[in-house]
BAKOL-298013 format. One record per atom (N, C-alpha, C): x, y, z; atom name; residue in three letters; residue number from 1. Coordinates in pm, 1 decimal, padded with zeros to 6 digits. Each point is the difference from the previous one (the first is absolute). Last residue first. Example, Ala and Ser with C-alpha at 12.3 -4.5 7.8 and 13.67 -1.06 7.14 Angstrom:
BEGIN
+----------+----------+----------+----+-----+-----+
|        u |        v |        w |  a |   r |   k |
+----------+----------+----------+----+-----+-----+
|  01285.0 | -00225.0 |  00708.0 |  N | SER |   2 |
|  00082.0 |  00119.0 |  00006.0 | CA | SER |   2 |
| -00077.0 |  00109.0 |  00073.0 |  C | SER |   2 |
|  00029.0 | -00572.0 | -00007.0 |  N | ALA |   1 |
| -00089.0 |  00119.0 |  00000.0 | CA | ALA |   1 |
|  00090.0 |  00120.0 |  00000.0 |  C | ALA |   1 |
+----------+----------+----------+----+-----+-----+
//
This chain:
BEGIN
+----------+----------+----------+----+-----+-----+
|        u |        v |        w |  a |   r |   k |
+----------+----------+----------+----+-----+-----+
|  23332.8 |  17606.9 |  03278.0 |  N | UNK |  69 |
|  00168.4 |  00063.3 | -00026.1 | CA | UNK |  69 |
|  00030.4 | -00104.1 | -00102.0 |  C | UNK |  69 |
| -00366.8 | -00096.3 |  00309.3 |  N | UNK |  68 |
| -00035.2 |  00092.5 | -00148.3 | CA | UNK |  68 |
|  00092.3 |  00072.8 | -00043.4 |  C | UNK |  68 |
|  00046.0 | -00290.3 |  00381.6 |  N | UNK |  67 |
| -00043.0 | -00115.5 | -00094.2 | CA | UNK |  67 |
| -00022.1 |  00134.3 | -00129.7 |  C | UNK |  67 |
|  00091.0 |  00181.5 |  00433.7 |  N | UNK |  66 |
|  00115.2 | -00095.2 | -00066.6 | CA | UNK |  66 |
| -00020.0 | -00052.1 | -00153.7 |  C | UNK |  66 |
| -00324.0 |  00170.3 |  00344.9 |  N | UNK |  65 |
|  00072.5 |  00103.9 | -00082.9 | CA | UNK |  65 |
|  00104.2 | -00080.1 | -00100.8 |  C | UNK |  65 |
| -00210.9 | -00216.1 |  00309.9 |  N | UNK |  64 |
| -00109.7 | -00000.8 | -00091.6 | CA | UNK |  64 |
|  00054.7 |  00075.4 | -00073.9 |  C | UNK |  64 |
|  00330.5 | -00249.3 |  00311.5 |  N | UNK |  63 |
| -00074.9 |  00084.5 | -00003.1 | CA | UNK |  63 |
| -00097.5 |  00021.0 | -00133.2 |  C | UNK |  63 |
|  00235.8 | -00481.1 |  00072.0 |  N | UNK |  62 |
|  00037.0 |  00146.4 | -00022.4 | CA | UNK |  62 |
| -00134.9 |  00114.0 |  00033.6 |  C | UNK |  62 |
| -00002.1 | -00548.9 |  00025.8 |  N | UNK |  61 |
|  00077.2 |  00101.2 |  00101.7 | CA | UNK |  61 |
|  00030.8 |  00124.5 |  00035.6 |  C | UNK |  61 |
| -00210.8 | -00356.4 | -00310.7 |  N | UNK |  60 |
|  00123.0 |  00017.4 | -00001.5 | CA | UNK |  60 |
|  00087.5 |  00055.3 |  00095.5 |  C | UNK |  60 |
| -00463.1 | -00022.8 | -00080.6 |  N | UNK |  59 |
|  00008.3 | -00128.1 |  00021.5 | CA | UNK |  59 |
|  00153.5 | -00025.8 | -00030.6 |  C | UNK |  59 |
| -00194.7 |  00406.5 |  00042.7 |  N | UNK |  58 |
| -00045.3 | -00049.1 |  00090.9 | CA | UNK |  58 |
|  00074.1 | -00151.1 | -00006.6 |  C | UNK |  58 |
|  00017.1 |  00308.4 | -00386.3 |  N | UNK |  57 |
|  00051.7 |  00011.0 |  00139.9 | CA | UNK |  57 |
|  00015.5 | -00062.9 |  00108.5 |  C | UNK |  57 |
| -00287.9 | -00130.2 | -00362.2 |  N | UNK |  56 |
|  00157.9 | -00016.6 | -00021.7 | CA | UNK |  56 |
|  00071.0 |  00070.2 |  00123.7 |  C | UNK |  56 |
| -00419.6 |  00149.3 |  00013.8 |  N | UNK |  55 |
|  00017.8 | -00167.8 |  00002.8 | CA | UNK |  55 |
|  00102.9 | -00045.1 | -00026.4 |  C | UNK |  55 |
| -00024.2 |  00452.3 | -00135.7 |  N | UNK |  54 |
| -00033.6 | -00026.7 |  00154.4 | CA | UNK |  54 |
| -00008.8 | -00140.2 |  00049.5 |  C | UNK |  54 |
| -00022.8 |  00083.2 | -00444.3 |  N | UNK |  53 |
|  00137.6 |  00070.1 |  00046.8 | CA | UNK |  53 |
|  00021.5 | -00013.3 |  00162.3 |  C | UNK |  53 |
| -00401.7 | -00303.2 | -00291.4 |  N | UNK |  52 |
|  00064.7 |  00148.7 |  00031.8 | CA | UNK |  52 |
|  00124.4 |  00050.1 |  00065.6 |  C | UNK |  52 |
| -00061.9 | -00456.2 | -00325.5 |  N | UNK |  51 |
| -00081.9 |  00056.8 |  00140.1 | CA | UNK |  51 |
|  00047.7 |  00136.7 | -00018.0 |  C | UNK |  51 |
|  00021.6 | -00516.2 | -00348.5 |  N | UNK |  50 |
|  00031.1 |  00170.0 |  00041.6 | CA | UNK |  50 |
| -00069.3 |  00027.1 |  00104.0 |  C | UNK |  50 |
|  00139.0 | -00470.5 |  00061.6 |  N | UNK |  49 |
| -00064.2 |  00088.5 | -00144.1 | CA | UNK |  49 |
| -00005.6 |  00144.8 |  00039.8 |  C | UNK |  49 |
|  00193.8 | -00398.5 |  00261.8 |  N | UNK |  48 |
| -00132.8 |  00030.9 |  00049.3 | CA | UNK |  48 |
| -00092.2 |  00135.4 | -00143.4 |  C | UNK |  48 |
|  00459.6 | -00243.7 | -00010.2 |  N | UNK |  47 |
| -00053.4 | -00085.2 |  00067.8 | CA | UNK |  47 |
| -00152.5 |  00018.9 |  00014.2 |  C | UNK |  47 |
|  00301.8 |  00266.9 | -00223.2 |  N | UNK |  46 |
| -00016.4 | -00107.8 | -00049.8 | CA | UNK |  46 |
| -00086.9 | -00139.5 |  00041.3 |  C | UNK |  46 |
|  00098.4 |  00454.9 |  00242.4 |  N | UNK |  45 |
| -00087.7 |  00027.5 | -00150.1 | CA | UNK |  45 |
| -00003.5 | -00132.7 | -00062.7 |  C | UNK |  45 |
|  00260.7 | -00001.1 |  00354.7 |  N | UNK |  44 |
| -00101.7 |  00009.5 |  00052.5 | CA | UNK |  44 |
| -00127.2 |  00045.1 | -00146.0 |  C | UNK |  44 |
|  00453.5 | -00033.6 | -00072.4 |  N | UNK |  43 |
| -00019.9 | -00150.7 |  00064.8 | CA | UNK |  43 |
| -00125.5 |  00016.7 |  00062.0 |  C | UNK |  43 |
|  00235.7 |  00402.0 | -00127.6 |  N | UNK |  42 |
| -00055.5 | -00082.1 | -00148.7 | CA | UNK |  42 |
| -00080.4 | -00131.0 |  00069.3 |  C | UNK |  42 |
|  00162.4 |  00253.5 |  00334.3 |  N | UNK |  41 |
| -00119.3 |  00073.1 | -00042.2 | CA | UNK |  41 |
| -00019.8 | -00114.1 | -00169.0 |  C | UNK |  41 |
|  00373.8 | -00073.5 |  00257.7 |  N | UNK |  40 |
| -00105.3 | -00055.2 |  00059.4 | CA | UNK |  40 |
| -00125.9 |  00049.0 | -00074.8 |  C | UNK |  40 |
|  00414.6 |  00130.9 | -00219.9 |  N | UNK |  39 |
| -00026.8 | -00131.0 |  00006.8 | CA | UNK |  39 |
| -00112.4 | -00068.4 |  00078.3 |  C | UNK |  39 |
|  00138.3 |  00456.3 |  00044.8 |  N | UNK |  38 |
| -00068.4 | -00054.3 | -00145.8 | CA | UNK |  38 |
| -00025.4 | -00133.4 | -00010.2 |  C | UNK |  38 |
|  00249.2 |  00099.4 |  00408.1 |  N | UNK |  37 |
| -00147.1 |  00063.5 |  00012.0 | CA | UNK |  37 |
| -00064.3 | -00007.4 | -00176.0 |  C | UNK |  37 |
|  00488.0 | -00105.5 |  00020.7 |  N | UNK |  36 |
| -00127.8 | -00112.5 |  00102.6 | CA | UNK |  36 |
| -00105.9 |  00054.3 | -00015.2 |  C | UNK |  36 |
|  00224.3 |  00156.1 | -00443.8 |  N | UNK |  35 |
|  00023.3 |  00047.9 |  00167.6 | CA | UNK |  35 |
| -00079.4 | -00084.6 |  00093.2 |  C | UNK |  35 |
|  00148.4 | -00144.2 | -00565.0 |  N | UNK |  34 |
| -00092.6 |  00062.2 |  00095.5 | CA | UNK |  34 |
|  00062.7 |  00012.6 |  00152.3 |  C | UNK |  34 |
|  00118.3 | -00248.8 | -00440.7 |  N | UNK |  33 |
|  00070.8 |  00135.9 |  00014.8 | CA | UNK |  33 |
| -00095.0 |  00069.3 |  00100.9 |  C | UNK |  33 |
|  00005.6 | -00461.5 | -00074.7 |  N | UNK |  32 |
| -00059.2 |  00071.3 | -00058.4 | CA | UNK |  32 |
| -00014.5 |  00149.6 | -00008.9 |  C | UNK |  32 |
|  00282.9 | -00267.2 |  00247.1 |  N | UNK |  31 |
|  00002.3 | -00069.1 | -00134.6 | CA | UNK |  31 |
| -00079.1 |  00028.0 | -00082.1 |  C | UNK |  31 |
|  00031.2 |  00160.8 |  00438.0 |  N | UNK |  30 |
|  00114.4 |  00070.2 | -00065.9 | CA | UNK |  30 |
| -00010.9 | -00049.1 | -00147.1 |  C | UNK |  30 |
| -00349.0 | -00135.7 |  00304.9 |  N | UNK |  29 |
| -00021.2 |  00085.3 | -00015.9 | CA | UNK |  29 |
|  00121.6 |  00065.5 | -00111.5 |  C | UNK |  29 |
|  00052.1 | -00444.0 |  00200.9 |  N | UNK |  28 |
| -00110.2 |  00024.9 | -00115.9 | CA | UNK |  28 |
| -00013.0 |  00128.7 | -00018.9 |  C | UNK |  28 |
|  00293.7 | -00036.7 |  00342.5 |  N | UNK |  27 |
|  00062.5 | -00047.1 | -00125.8 | CA | UNK |  27 |
| -00120.6 | -00003.7 | -00134.1 |  C | UNK |  27 |
| -00105.6 |  00095.5 |  00420.1 |  N | UNK |  26 |
|  00040.5 |  00131.3 | -00043.2 | CA | UNK |  26 |
|  00095.2 | -00036.1 | -00111.2 |  C | UNK |  26 |
| -00309.4 | -00347.7 |  00195.5 |  N | UNK |  25 |
| -00065.2 |  00166.9 | -00013.8 | CA | UNK |  25 |
|  00113.6 |  00093.0 | -00087.4 |  C | UNK |  25 |
|  00190.6 | -00410.0 |  00227.6 |  N | UNK |  24 |
| -00052.8 | -00007.6 | -00116.9 | CA | UNK |  24 |
| -00085.2 |  00096.0 | -00072.2 |  C | UNK |  24 |
|  00200.9 |  00081.8 |  00439.9 |  N | UNK |  23 |
|  00122.7 |  00012.7 | -00135.0 | CA | UNK |  23 |
| -00052.6 | -00047.4 | -00104.0 |  C | UNK |  23 |
| -00348.1 | -00030.5 |  00362.7 |  N | UNK |  22 |
|  00078.3 |  00153.6 | -00034.0 | CA | UNK |  22 |
|  00136.9 |  00008.9 | -00106.3 |  C | UNK |  22 |
| -00175.0 | -00407.9 |  00172.3 |  N | UNK |  21 |
| -00106.4 |  00045.8 | -00113.8 | CA | UNK |  21 |
|  00032.8 |  00122.2 | -00000.8 |  C | UNK |  21 |
|  00280.0 | -00188.1 |  00304.2 |  N | UNK |  20 |
|  00042.5 | -00063.1 | -00139.8 | CA | UNK |  20 |
| -00132.2 |  00049.7 | -00124.9 |  C | UNK |  20 |
| -00019.4 |  00129.5 |  00482.4 |  N | UNK |  19 |
|  00158.2 |  00061.6 | -00057.8 | CA | UNK |  19 |
|  00017.1 | -00043.7 | -00135.0 |  C | UNK |  19 |
| -00381.6 | -00179.9 |  00237.5 |  N | UNK |  18 |
| -00032.7 |  00111.7 | -00058.5 | CA | UNK |  18 |
|  00149.4 |  00070.7 | -00049.6 |  C | UNK |  18 |
|  00026.5 | -00393.5 |  00209.1 |  N | UNK |  17 |
| -00055.2 | -00028.5 | -00167.7 | CA | UNK |  17 |
| -00052.3 |  00136.0 | -00007.3 |  C | UNK |  17 |
|  00276.6 | -00043.8 |  00369.7 |  N | UNK |  16 |
|  00061.5 | -00007.5 | -00097.3 | CA | UNK |  16 |
| -00091.8 |  00030.3 | -00124.5 |  C | UNK |  16 |
| -00213.2 |  00031.4 |  00403.6 |  N | UNK |  15 |
|  00087.1 |  00100.0 | -00069.6 | CA | UNK |  15 |
|  00068.4 |  00006.0 | -00096.1 |  C | UNK |  15 |
| -00259.5 | -00391.1 |  00171.7 |  N | UNK |  14 |
| -00059.7 |  00148.9 | -00074.7 | CA | UNK |  14 |
|  00059.6 |  00085.6 | -00013.6 |  C | UNK |  14 |
|  00190.3 | -00377.1 |  00242.5 |  N | UNK |  13 |
|  00042.1 |  00014.6 | -00123.3 | CA | UNK |  13 |
| -00110.7 |  00070.9 | -00058.1 |  C | UNK |  13 |
|  00076.6 | -00015.1 |  00466.5 |  N | UNK |  12 |
|  00172.2 | -00007.3 | -00077.8 | CA | UNK |  12 |
| -00044.8 |  00038.6 | -00148.5 |  C | UNK |  12 |
| -00390.3 | -00118.4 |  00255.0 |  N | UNK |  11 |
|  00028.1 |  00118.8 |  00007.9 | CA | UNK |  11 |
|  00137.9 |  00070.4 | -00061.3 |  C | UNK |  11 |
| -00168.4 | -00479.8 | -00027.8 |  N | UNK |  10 |
| -00107.9 |  00108.3 | -00094.1 | CA | UNK |  10 |
|  00102.8 |  00154.2 |  00074.8 |  C | UNK |  10 |
|  00149.0 | -00329.9 |  00241.0 |  N | UNK |   9 |
|  00057.2 |  00000.8 | -00108.7 | CA | UNK |   9 |
| -00040.3 |  00068.1 | -00089.7 |  C | UNK |   9 |
| -00209.1 | -00045.2 |  00419.2 |  N | UNK |   8 |
|  00149.1 |  00093.7 |  00029.4 | CA | UNK |   8 |
|  00051.1 |  00013.4 | -00179.5 |  C | UNK |   8 |
| -00415.8 | -00231.5 |  00089.9 |  N | UNK |   7 |
| -00009.8 |  00115.3 |  00034.6 | CA | UNK |   7 |
|  00142.1 |  00075.9 | -00071.5 |  C | UNK |   7 |
|  00010.6 | -00466.8 |  00040.7 |  N | UNK |   6 |
| -00064.3 |  00054.8 | -00136.2 | CA | UNK |   6 |
| -00018.6 |  00139.5 |  00001.5 |  C | UNK |   6 |
|  00101.0 | -00228.2 |  00434.7 |  N | UNK |   5 |
|  00131.7 |  00030.4 | -00113.1 | CA | UNK |   5 |
| -00015.1 |  00038.7 | -00166.9 |  C | UNK |   5 |
| -00359.3 | -00003.6 |  00351.5 |  N | UNK |   4 |
|  00087.5 |  00087.4 |  00039.5 | CA | UNK |   4 |
|  00126.0 |  00011.2 | -00117.7 |  C | UNK |   4 |
| -00298.2 | -00375.2 | -00024.8 |  N | UNK |   3 |
| -00043.5 |  00124.2 | -00047.1 | CA | UNK |   3 |
|  00071.1 |  00131.3 |  00001.6 |  C | UNK |   3 |
|  00202.7 | -00493.0 |  00004.7 |  N | UNK |   2 |
| -00072.7 |  00052.4 |  00042.3 | CA | UNK |   2 |
| -00074.4 |  00137.3 | -00037.0 |  C | UNK |   2 |
|  00261.9 | -00457.3 | -00285.6 |  N | UNK |   1 |
|  00020.2 |  00159.9 |  00073.7 | CA | UNK |   1 |
| -00123.6 |  00050.9 |  00056.3 |  C | UNK |   1 |
+----------+----------+----------+----+-----+-----+
//
């Protein structure tokens, strides 16, 4: 398989991988009784330890104000 064929195949597979990953994350969150955002924040804390709310917000793509509620 040539380089162009590999790139074409990757362009087909990457969106599918992202979809499967999203389904896995949603299932994991549901099994833990969390929403997806809470799961993402929990993952950040487990991976990097305690952090300021602003750092967590930045890491998961939330506004900084959203992490204080």
